[in-house]
C-alpha positions in Angstrom: -184.9 -35.1 -76.5 -182.2 -32.6 -77.4 -180.0 -33.0 -80.5 -176.9 -31.2 -81.0 -175.8 -30.8 -84.9 -172.3 -29.5 -85.3 -173.2 -27.5 -88.0 -171.2 -24.2 -87.6 -169.3 -24.5 -90.7 -172.4 -25.2 -92.9 -174.1 -22.2 -91.2 -171.2 -19.9 -92.1 -171.2 -21.2 -95.5 -174.8 -20.6 -96.0 -174.6 -16.9 -94.7 -171.7 -16.3 -96.8 -172.8 -17.9 -100.1 -176.7 -17.2 -99.9 -177.4 -15.1 -97.0 -179.5 -17.9 -95.8 -182.7 -16.2 -97.0 -183.2 -18.5 -99.9 -182.6 -22.0 -98.1 -185.5 -24.3 -99.0 -184.4 -26.9 -96.7 -182.5 -26.8 -93.3 -178.6 -27.0 -94.1 -177.2 -30.5 -94.2 -175.9 -30.1 -90.6 -179.4 -30.6 -89.3 -179.9 -33.9 -90.7 -181.5 -35.9 -88.1 -183.7 -38.9 -87.4 -187.0 -38.4 -85.6 -188.9 -41.4 -86.6 -191.6 -42.1 -89.3 -194.7 -40.2 -89.5 -198.0 -41.9 -88.3 -201.4 -41.1 -89.7 -202.0 -37.7 -90.6 -204.2 -35.8 -88.2 -204.6 -32.5 -89.5 -204.2 -30.3 -92.6 -203.9 -26.5 -92.4 -203.9 -23.8 -95.1 -202.3 -20.3 -95.0 -199.9 -21.1 -92.2 -197.2 -18.2 -92.1 -193.7 -19.5 -91.9 -190.3 -18.6 -93.1 -187.6 -21.3 -92.7 -184.8 -18.6 -92.6 -181.5 -20.6 -92.2 -183.2 -23.8 -91.2 -183.1 -22.9 -87.6 -186.5 -21.1 -87.3 -189.0 -22.7 -85.5 -192.6 -22.7 -86.1 -195.1 -22.1 -83.3 -198.5 -23.1 -84.3 -201.5 -23.8 -81.9 -199.1 -23.5 -78.8 -196.8 -26.3 -80.2 -193.2 -25.4 -81.1 -192.0 -27.3 -84.3 -188.6 -27.6 -85.3 -187.2 -28.0 -88.9 -184.8 -30.9 -90.0 -183.7 -32.7 -92.9 -184.6 -36.5 -92.3 -181.8 -39.0 -92.3 -184.5 -41.5 -93.6 -186.2 -39.7 -96.4 -187.2 -43.1 -98.0 -189.5 -43.8 -95.2 -191.3 -40.6 -95.6 -193.8 -39.5 -98.2 -192.3 -38.3 -101.3 -194.7 -35.5 -102.0 -196.8 -35.4 -98.6 -199.2 -32.7 -100.4 -200.0 -35.0 -103.4 -203.5 -35.6 -102.4 -204.1 -31.8 -101.9 -202.8 -30.6 -105.3 -205.2 -29.9 -107.8 -205.3 -32.2 -111.0 -205.0 -30.7 -114.3 -208.7 -31.2 -115.1 -209.8 -29.6 -111.8 -207.8 -26.2 -112.6 -210.5 -23.6 -113.1 -213.4 -25.9 -112.7 -214.2 -24.7 -109.1 -214.8 -28.4 -108.2 -213.4 -29.8 -104.9 -210.8 -32.7 -105.3 -210.4 -35.5 -103.2 -208.6 -34.5 -100.0 -209.1 -30.9 -100.7 -211.0 -28.8 -98.2 -214.5 -27.3 -99.1 -213.9 -23.9 -100.6 -210.3 -24.5 -100.7 -209.8 -23.8 -104.5 -206.9 -21.4 -104.4 -203.7 -20.9 -102.7 -202.5 -17.7 -100.6 -200.4 -15.1 -102.5 -198.8 -14.1 -99.3 -195.2 -14.7 -98.9 -194.5 -17.2 -96.3 -197.9 -18.7 -96.3 -198.2 -22.4 -96.8 -199.8 -25.7 -96.0 -199.0 -27.7 -92.8 -199.8 -31.2 -92.4 -199.6 -32.7 -88.9 -199.2 -36.4 -88.2 -199.1 -38.8 -85.2 -195.7 -39.2 -83.8 -194.9 -35.5 -83.3 -194.0 -34.9 -87.1 -195.1 -32.4 -89.5 -194.5 -31.1 -93.1 -194.8 -27.7 -94.3 -194.6 -26.1 -97.7 -195.0 -22.8 -99.0 -197.6 -22.1 -101.5 -195.1 -20.9 -103.9 -193.1 -24.2 -103.5 -189.8 -22.7 -102.9 -189.7 -23.5 -99.1 -190.5 -26.8 -97.6 -189.5 -28.8 -94.6 -190.0 -31.8 -92.3 -190.7 -30.6 -88.6 -190.5 -32.4 -85.3 -191.7 -31.6 -81.9 -188.3 -32.9 -80.5 -186.2 -29.9 -79.4 -183.3 -29.3 -81.7 -180.2 -27.2 -80.8 -178.9 -26.2 -84.2 -175.6 -24.8 -83.1 -175.8 -21.9 -85.4 -177.6 -18.6 -85.8 -178.1 -16.3 -88.9 
């Protein structure tokens, strides 16, 4: 599926106002519908990725993922990483929480490292360990219509 978003103006504003380096979500012109995630199939830590201007793909395990802002946010999990976040009582306890991988007690301090959740249906969610970048991703090819 090829989707063209007419976001040249949004990309120009992004570049002019923020330099695009601080965008935590793809710019509004990339809002599109790619379905609803099925069951979560995989959870990966320390996945290196930088959204850039919202047009940077993530290639992971030979699959190309395209970032997008969903047009149906009410149909997606509000906090996809909720079950992986440590509870207040677990911080510093060294115990593994439900949904947490064994030995997965701290996050990476590297810039651009984060957690990738992959779902049935060609959707994924990535969030940086710092929490300042996050996006939904799809395997549907997207032509963003801008470059940064």
